[in-house]
C-alpha positions in Angstrom: 19.4 5.1 -7.0 23.1 4.1 -7.2 22.4 2.2 -10.4 21.2 5.3 -12.2 24.1 7.5 -10.9 26.6 4.9 -12.1 25.1 4.7 -15.5 24.9 8.5 -16.1 21.1 8.4 -16.4 19.3 11.4 -15.0 15.6 10.7 -14.6 12.8 13.1 -13.8 9.2 12.1 -13.2 5.9 13.8 -13.3 2.1 13.1 -13.3 -0.5 14.7 -15.5 -4.2 14.3 -15.5 -5.5 13.8 -19.0 -8.6 15.9 -19.9 -10.6 13.1 -21.4 -13.3 10.8 -20.0 -13.0 7.1 -20.3 -15.4 4.4 -19.2 -14.1 2.3 -16.3 -16.6 -0.3 -15.2 -19.6 1.9 -15.9 -18.3 5.2 -14.5 -16.5 8.0 -16.4 -13.0 8.8 -15.1 -10.1 11.0 -16.2 -6.9 8.9 -16.4 -3.6 10.0 -15.0 -0.3 9.5 -16.8 3.0 9.1 -14.8 6.1 9.3 -16.8 9.9 9.3 -16.3 12.1 11.2 -18.7 15.9 10.7 -19.2 17.0 14.3 -19.4 20.4 13.4 -20.7 19.0 11.5 -23.7 15.8 13.7 -23.8 13.6 10.6 -24.1 10.6 9.2 -22.2 11.9 6.0 -20.6 8.9 4.9 -18.5 5.2 5.5 -18.4 2.1 4.3 -16.6 -1.6 5.2 -17.0 -3.9 4.9 -14.0 -7.6 5.6 -13.5 -7.0 7.2 -10.1 -4.8 9.9 -8.7 -1.2 8.6 -8.9 0.5 7.1 -5.9 3.3 4.7 -5.2 1.8 2.1 -7.5 1.9 4.4 -10.5 5.5 5.5 -9.8 6.7 2.0 -9.4 4.9 0.8 -12.6 6.4 3.7 -14.6 9.9 3.0 -13.3 9.5 -0.7 -14.0 8.6 -0.1 -17.7 11.7 2.1 -18.0 14.1 -0.3 -16.4 12.8 -3.6 -17.7 12.2 -2.8 -21.4 15.3 -3.4 -23.6 16.3 -0.6 -25.9 17.3 -1.0 -29.6 20.8 -1.7 -28.3 19.6 -4.7 -26.4 20.1 -3.3 -22.9 17.7 -1.6 -20.6 17.9 2.1 -20.0 19.3 1.6 -16.5 22.4 -0.2 -17.9 23.0 2.1 -20.9 26.6 3.1 -21.1 27.8 0.3 -18.8 29.8 -2.5 -20.6 
């Protein structure tokens, strides 16, 4: 959490069940999307899609995609603004 505070990144997360049916190993399920939004930059920074109700695994996966993926500037979102 200190990394985000030091970098002036304000993240908000949420889950949403998507109203579509997809085939998962022979059974129809409605997927869930977990996303994190940088409210300062008004951009989605991390996302994960799971076939089950979200839990710790979905939250960590969404955070990982937001922190680990470099931006166009060559740095991850967690380090934006830190030289």
